[in-house]
C-alpha angles and dihedrals in degrees: 000000000000122000146134121229108231141196115209117219086167101011110232095359105052097019110169134183119261122250133014106293130049084287119203102168142008109256132197088241134240132268094225111102114229092244097044111123120240123199123234093254092051091048093049092047090055092044093051090054090049092053093042094054094047092048093048103040114014104104095198100037090126098032093106101005123057120236093244087051091050091045092054095045089049094048092045096049091047093050091057094059090085095118138048115280137184117246086248089058095044089048088061091051089051094049095048088052093052095047092055087068087069092222118133093203093057113083150111117288119224122247141198094258092056094042092052091050094051094046093056098039123097100239136179107303101213127085109221143192123208111227105180104302094339127106103217122191114237101168136005104220097186114111097249114348109140096178098081111052131184112270094038122121117239109225102174139006117197089339098309118118120237089246091053091052095047093048088053094054105030097070090060096055116095114230139163113264117309093336112143100179092064093056090047090050093051096041096055104061100048095031095127088053092048091050090050090049103041109020113031145311110233129154092223134041126204101211124193114194142159131216128227091277093054095253110148128220134183125197143153118243126191116233116252130223122222092259090048092051092054093043100046118093105182111193090216086077095059096100092048093045089051090050092048089049091052094046094045098043095133139092117288096219116128093242121032136173121197136163118225110253088349090287116131098220092081124040130183124207115191117194120186090180142000095245135069141136109285092006097161095046090051088052095049092046093047094052093044086054092050090052093046093051093044095238114192104191131033126198116193116193114205097160108142093008108146099191138251137198112358092232095054090060088050091048092057091051088053090060090058102054142051095208131075114256143181120246106181121026094196142332120209135186132189104218140000095195105055114192091218096058090118088067095048143053091249105137126181123141125206097270092048090047092054091051093046091048091056091063095056137081130199112267113222092224094052136283121034143310119217115233127215086257087069099034122024091199086081091062124089105273119227125219117253132244111262091023113181113236103173127097116314130199125185125198117210142172142169088287092060094106146160113346090009088057091044089056091047091049092054093044090050093046087051088050089230099135150041110231122217130183127028136340110282116258091227124070125265096223092048138266147251114263135092107107101033116170120189112239118205119207100220103217102045092027086227111158125201134175120246118200113213099185124073106199123201118195122221094250137123121233146123128254096279092053091048090058092049140055126240112310112217122241087221113036107210110164119207108248138186088225092059092050092050088058087049090243131140096201096185093050091045089054094048090049092051092049094043091054096052119103 
């Protein structure tokens, strides 16, 4: 299973990962306080385990970064561990190292100690959306400040420019390949926590901002705790909240089918994840309904969709074609008996290991290749009964990740859809995920997730395409200005194109 855990600020449109770091899984939490000092010997011991585990088992370690590049990054980071550091500081070193791999599934897991620290801290009181290189205000979460309004652009915070802040945070966010939309997506939601972790921890913020007409304002805002953030209901947000309500006026179920203006010609499927109870039954019934109603155009909205089981993505592709197709070209892994398993939650007994080994074949380049006996996504996939063969439009953004991005890649390769929105956050050629044990560094108790499968999608494309996600045919960024107007511009365009004869 491949997925991201997400926290929706605007569910399905501005879906953001939960927590403070590029979070991949809930964790029980460490007993090392964020401010606890670790000595150089402890830091280097943890870092050596990190490097060893990655080099031994990370199947895609050199997918986007060369071995010489990774070796240089490892050596440089270790050399800097020559003085005591707090756990918080070392966590930044680990995050920067993992981000250099350019793998969105490889990152630090959050823990109880960090969660508790963030919960009590007075953090940046504005909810933001990163639009390119601009920090845009979505919500003002102070109690009553009216100076900073949703839709404004933040120019400086405590004397630092927006660009300086972004450049301090972005290199520590893990993302597939050279994809920037995924980083923007992941920086936006937990921006206040990133600022606290990586920039500074003040109780007050001097904010310089401009409105849509270029008028500048400067004000001092108090930091807010987690409890205050939830309790405050600032009237300055009323217009934005009304826009959000209008844009998000739809059911919150994971899988949802609607017809535009209750007319059967144009249907919209919204998917928040690629997993759900009775997923296959829902798909079968939905596409039978589309056939029975004679639907002409189908819009599939996978914005903010963090993924799910591999075969659920392949299943949906099967409902969009009448020809057999390949989904995965190959899946490889380096080892099935990691030496660091005592520092991880990797568990496979001898009986399980024997069954697993039977589904592998040696890879000529080292390690193993999975066979169809172990993963049915490597088989030729068959079209489904009641497959929809009309016009298809797919809505994507930087939160379209993992299985959702794989689905988009295969549909693009089969030329079965028009894509609208933003570049997917997951790679066009595949990703590193699958079997993903959590590894715990014993001195700092920092945990990170280590993908052991390297997936290669059955797609064509040059090196540039393989370092990016699916690029939309119609680029329509998600913006605060559109939400303030109560408009979902990508959906509006999709409906317009879907309705044309």
